[in-house]
N, C-alpha and C positions, 0 to 999 in steps of 0.2 A: 145848277142852278143857286142863285144868289141867293140868301137867307136873310128875309128881309128885316126878320126878327131882327137878329143879329145885327145888320145895319146900324139899326135905330139904335141899340147899344154901343155897337162901335163910335157912335157920332157923341155920344155924352164920354165914355170912357175917353177918349182923347180931348174932349174940350176941357175937362175937369183936373187940372194937371195942377192946382194949388191946394190939392185937400189928401189927407189920408185914406184911402182908400183899398179895398178889396174885392177881384173880380175871380167871381165865382166860377168856374168851368168845368162843366160836364162833358159826356160822348158827341150833345152837338155839335160840335166845332172841326175845324179844319186847320192842317198847318197853313193853306194860304190866308185863311183867317185871322189867325195869331198873329200870322206877319203884320196885319193893318194896324195894329195896338201899338201903341206909341211905349218904348218901355221908357219906366223911370226910377225914382228910388222913392216914390214915395207910394207905387202902387204895385200891391203884391198878388197875385191869383193864385188861388188855390184848388185845387181839384183832385179827385181819389182815382184818375187814371194814370198809371204807368205812360202809355206813348204819350198821353197830353201833357203830362209832368218833361219827358225829356225836349218834346218840342217847345213850349214856353223856355225852356233855360236856354234851347239853343235859338231862339228868337234874343235871347238876352233880357228877357222878363225876370223880375224876384218873382221865385215859383216856390207852395209847399206842397205838398203830398199828404192828404189825409182823408180820414173818411168822414170829411166833413166838420170837423172838430175846430168849433171858432173859441174855445177856451183859455190857449195860451195867446189869442191874437188881441192886441194893445187896441183901446175904445177909437172908434173909425169917425171919420166924418161922411164917408157914403160907401156904399157896397150896390156892384152889380152885377145882376143876374139874370140869363137867358134864362127861362121856367124849365125843367129837368118831363120825361114821359112820366114819372113816380111823383104819385102825388104826394106820398109822404115825405121825398127828399125837398120837394118846392116846400111845402110847411114847417118842415127843421130850417131851411133857408132862412126863411120869414121869423120865424121864430127865434132865429140866430142872430138875423138882424137887429132883431128889437133889443137883445140882451146885448150885444156889442156894441150899436150906434150911438155917440156922444149925444145928449139930449138938442133937438133938431135936428141930428144927421138924416141924412137922405137914403134911401131905396130906390132904386132902380129896377125894374121889373119890366121885361119884352116877354113876346109870345105872340102866338096866332087863336084865333079865335078856338078852333078844334082841340089846342091845346090845354084850353080851360083859362087863358089868361084873362076875360072879363073879371070870372067868376075870383082868380089870383086877387085881382086888383080892389075888387069889392071885400072880399077877405079882411085885406092887410089893410084898407082904408076902415074897416071897423076896428079890428083890431087895435090901430096906428090913432082911432079917434082924430082924423082929421081927413082933406078932400084932396086927393091925387089930382097930379096936374099929369092930363094925358097928350101924349101925340101918336096921331094913325098913320101907316105906312100902308102899300099898296096889298092887295091878297087876305085882307082882315089884319096885317100884324098891327100891333100895338106896344107901346110904349110909354108906364103911368112910373111918376116922380111922386115920392110917399116921403112925407118931413118925421121921424119922431118923437112922441108927445113928451112929454116932462115928466110923465108918472108911466107905469108901465103896467098893462092890464096883461088878463090870461090871456096865454099863448095857443096855436092851433093845433090842431088834433095832428100829430104824426106820426102815429102808431107807437110810440114810445122809440124812434129813430135808436136812441142811444144803445137801445137792450137787445141780446140775443135771443131772440125765442127759436121754438120747434116747432116744427113737423113730423110729423111720424110717415113711418112708414114698415111694409111687414115684408122680413126678410126672405130668405129660401127656406129656412128652417121654420118659419112661424113667429120668428122670435119679431118684438115689436123696437124698431128701430129709429130713434127721434134726432133728427137732423136738428143742429144747427143753425139758421139764416136769422136775416132781418133784412128792413126796408134797403136800399140802394145793390143788393143782387139781384141780375135781369132773374124775375120771375121766383120773388124769394118766398111767396108766401104757397107755393104749391109744387106737387110732383110732376116736372117737364115729363110729356106724355111722348117726345120721343127718345128722351135720356131712360125710361120705363123699357120701353119698346126693345134699344140697345141692351139692354142690362137682362132681358127675357131672353135674350138669342147668344149671350155672352158667353154660353158653355159649347153651343155650338160652333162658335167663331174659336175656340179656343182646341175645339176636339180637331181643328182639320191643318191647325199649325205641326211645322216639324217637327218641334219640343215642347216642352213646356215653359213657359216666361219666367225670367228671373227679375225682370224691370220692366214696369207700368207706366208708361205717359198720361196722364189726365191732363189732355191741353185745350184750354178756357173752362177751367176747374167749374167754377161757379161755387155754390158754398160746397161746393164736395161730393155731391150724390155720387156719379159712375165711378170716385175712388171708393165710398163705404162700401155701395154695392156689390160691386167687383171683389173688395177684402174679404164679404163672407164668402164666396166662390172660391178665390184661391192665395194662398197665403204668399205674397211675394212684394218686392217693394214697390212704394209707387212715389212718384214722383207729378204731384200737382202745379197747377200753372195759370195764371188770370193775370191782365192787367188791371185788376179793379180789387182797392185796397180793401172794399166793405167785404167782397167774394171772400179775397183771402184769408181775409180775418176768421171769417167765420170758417171757411176750409179748415185752417189751423185747428181751431178748437174742435171739429169734429175727427181729423188725426188723431188729437188726445182722448177724444171720448172712447174710441175705437181700437187704440195701439197701433194703429196704421204705420207701419215701419217705411221709412223716406222721408219726404218733406214736402213744404208747400211754398213755391217761391213766386213773390213778385216781379213780371216780367213782361213785354210784349212780347206775343206770342211767341215765346220761346227761344226767342232771339239771341239770350245769352247764355243758351246751353249749349253746354259743352260734351257731354255725356250720353253715350247712347241707350239705347232703349230697344227692349225686344216687342213690345207694343206701344201702339196709340191710342187710344180709347179719345172721341169727339163727339160733339154735340158742337158744329161749330155756329156762332150770330151770323147772321145774316143780313141784320141790319143796323147802321150808323143813324145814330140819334133817332132820327123820326123818317129816314129812309131808308127802303130795300138797298143795300149795295152787294154787288157780287165779288168786287174785289175782296173780300171779307176771308170767303171761303175759299179763294185761290192764294190768300197767304197762310190760310190754315192746314190748306195744302201743302205745299211746300214749307211750312216747318215739320209737318208729320214725316216727310220725306227726309230732311235732314235729321230729325231725332231717330230714326230708325236706323238699327244694323243690316247688314245684307240680306240677312235672312227673316227680317223680321214682320210686320203686320201690322196696317190699321185697320179701325172701326171705326165708321163715321156713318152717323145718324143725321139723316136730312127732312126737311118736308118734302113730299114726292114730287111737286113740282119744281125741284130746281133741279137745273139739269150737269147734278155734280158727276156724274161718268162721263160727260164732255169735257168735263174741265181737269177732272183726275187724269185720263189719259192720257194729254202732254206731260203729267207729272210720274205717273207710275208703269210700272210694265205689265201688270197683273189688275185689273179693277172688274169687280165678279157682284151683283146685288146678291146678298145674303138674304134676303129678306123685305117684304114690301106689303104694306096693311092700307096701302090707297092711301092714307096720313102721312104716313113716314116711310122710307125705306133705309135700310141697312148697306152699308157696301164696303166690301172685302179689300184694301189695296195691296199690294206689294210691289216692293221696289224694281 
């Protein structure tokens, strides 16, 4: 299905070829859409996703991977951004545009009404103190061009995007566990209920294994909740991985805080892994951008199978409505439901 908001932005991206520009790219993109952008030396694509970064490079685009850090980017003529799901990220990018654009430089924002594009345009217009030029597309899609003023005013509230913050969880021995997190990580400001359900039943899962594990992989680790909480139960080596720079940064901080043995790796669904593990823990994402994507779950299942030793096992948690059993049966030899509370279910998977 075509993303009209991206189509509006693509036309501007490919049309403005004589200006130094940055294209901010997050998860709301496919490789097919990336290939619609004309590579050129004066356009830099900035993303915080490892998979997107590799796809940008494969298409011949200049690309940089970071936690949307614009501090080292030279002053710009134009910045392009199709708004994200997370409001703090959108505000951070708009603030970055105000700080990095040259005087009279232009910011292009695109998105849909239900993504808040009208509000973002209005906020930016107030921040930039000028009226936007807007174009409308089908299905409430809109794009706006706003020009940076000579003087810089106050910034939008981006929840201190550059700062790591803490959320609190209570461990099994009733000690308070403070977990480092920040905007830009999925579910950054809460304890995911599915992940908590997995940890609640982790001891039961481990007791059913043939032997105690020596290495556990946390696949799609986010800020590292599963690794931190599991390390309170079993003292083994942990390998955590995510394709989001922001998530990896927070997870590394949590490994350091709790002296967890192991490493945190930036990778795309563990494609670069060579080491085998005894256990895989996973709360797989099933959203790509703003849409539900069942193929993501299959990718995580395949990655888990590749990671596991012959006698290993994986523990997945998903929403109860997701038919993970059907997907897993074509990949694993044994699939069993360990627990189901009608909101989430846990599946134990053996190669």
